[in-house]
C-alpha positions as CSV (number, residue, x, y, z in Angstrom):
1,X,-265.9,-10.6,-86.2
2,X,-266.1,-6.9,-85.7
3,X,-266.8,-4.7,-88.8
4,X,-263.3,-3.2,-88.1
5,X,-261.7,-6.6,-87.4
6,X,-259.7,-6.6,-90.6
7,X,-257.9,-3.4,-89.4
8,X,-256.7,-5.0,-86.1
9,X,-253.0,-5.4,-87.0
10,X,-251.5,-4.7,-83.6
11,X,-251.5,-6.7,-80.4
12,X,-252.0,-5.3,-76.9
13,X,-252.1,-7.1,-73.6
14,X,-255.0,-6.8,-71.1
15,X,-254.7,-7.5,-67.4
16,X,-258.1,-7.7,-65.7
17,X,-258.6,-6.4,-62.2
18,X,-259.1,-9.4,-59.9
19,X,-259.5,-7.7,-56.6
20,X,-258.6,-4.8,-54.4
21,X,-257.0,-5.7,-51.1
22,X,-257.9,-4.2,-47.7
23,X,-254.9,-1.8,-48.1
24,X,-256.3,-0.5,-51.4
25,X,-253.7,-2.4,-53.6
26,X,-255.0,-3.8,-56.9
27,X,-254.3,-7.3,-58.0
28,X,-254.5,-8.1,-61.7
29,X,-254.7,-11.3,-63.8
30,X,-251.9,-12.3,-66.1
31,X,-251.8,-10.1,-69.2
32,X,-253.5,-11.8,-72.2
33,X,-252.8,-10.8,-75.8
34,X,-255.7,-9.4,-78.0
35,X,-255.7,-7.9,-81.5
36,X,-256.3,-4.2,-81.9
37,X,-255.7,-1.1,-84.0
38,X,-253.6,1.4,-82.2
39,X,-252.9,5.0,-83.1
40,X,-251.3,7.9,-81.4
41,X,-253.6,10.9,-80.9
42,X,-254.0,13.9,-78.7
43,X,-257.5,14.3,-77.6
44,X,-259.2,15.8,-74.5
45,X,-261.5,13.2,-72.9
46,X,-263.7,13.1,-69.8
47,X,-262.6,10.1,-67.7
48,X,-265.0,7.7,-66.0
49,X,-264.8,9.6,-62.7
50,X,-265.6,12.9,-64.4
51,X,-262.2,14.5,-64.7
52,X,-260.9,16.0,-67.9
53,X,-257.6,14.5,-69.1
54,X,-255.5,14.4,-72.3
55,X,-255.4,11.1,-74.1
56,X,-252.2,10.1,-75.8
57,X,-253.5,7.2,-77.8
58,X,-256.7,5.6,-79.2
59,X,-257.1,1.9,-79.5
60,X,-259.8,-0.1,-81.2
61,X,-260.5,-3.7,-80.1
62,X,-263.2,-6.3,-80.0
63,X,-262.6,-7.3,-76.4
64,X,-264.4,-5.4,-73.6
65,X,-262.0,-3.2,-71.6
66,X,-263.2,-2.0,-68.2
67,X,-262.1,1.2,-66.5
68,X,-260.2,-0.7,-63.7
69,X,-258.3,-3.0,-66.1
70,X,-254.6,-2.4,-67.1
71,X,-253.8,-2.1,-70.7
72,X,-250.3,-2.8,-72.1
73,X,-250.2,-1.0,-75.5
74,X,-248.5,-2.6,-78.5
75,X,-244.7,-2.5,-78.2
76,X,-244.8,-2.5,-74.4
77,X,-243.5,-5.4,-72.4
78,X,-246.4,-6.9,-70.4
79,X,-243.9,-8.2,-67.8
80,X,-243.2,-4.6,-66.8
81,X,-246.1,-3.8,-64.4
82,X,-245.3,-0.1,-64.5
83,X,-245.8,0.0,-68.3
84,X,-249.5,-0.8,-68.0
85,X,-252.0,2.0,-68.4
86,X,-255.4,2.4,-66.9
87,X,-257.9,3.4,-69.7
88,X,-259.1,7.0,-69.5
89,X,-262.3,6.4,-71.3
90,X,-263.9,3.4,-73.0
91,X,-266.7,3.8,-75.6
92,X,-268.6,0.7,-77.0
93,X,-269.4,1.2,-80.7
94,X,-272.6,-0.5,-82.0
95,X,-273.2,-2.2,-85.4
96,X,-276.3,-1.9,-87.5
97,X,-278.1,-4.5,-85.4
98,X,-277.5,-2.4,-82.2
99,X,-275.0,-5.0,-80.9
100,X,-271.5,-4.0,-79.6
101,X,-269.2,-4.2,-82.6
102,X,-265.9,-3.0,-81.0
103,X,-264.6,-0.7,-78.3
104,X,-262.7,2.6,-78.5
105,X,-260.2,2.8,-75.6
106,X,-258.5,6.1,-74.9
107,X,-255.2,5.8,-73.1
């Protein structure tokens, strides 16, 4: 259990990137529910490809989220493929034993 695990009162859905087709289309797994803490925020972040973007939300979770995955924030229907967001920036946070405790996901 993450140190912050008791604050995970929301549920988000995560669809993992399975493969990219020859045409460049992405195929994702079925969205799976995971607990999180979700809060709206406005913060300027540097994305994984080096661009500077404005994040609209910050999500804390104990499951690893990769830059190519699709995240369906709390309150969003995971059946709506257009509602999923690609993470702008993912930061693993370490506990006192230098193990990954949780992830900060900027959307």
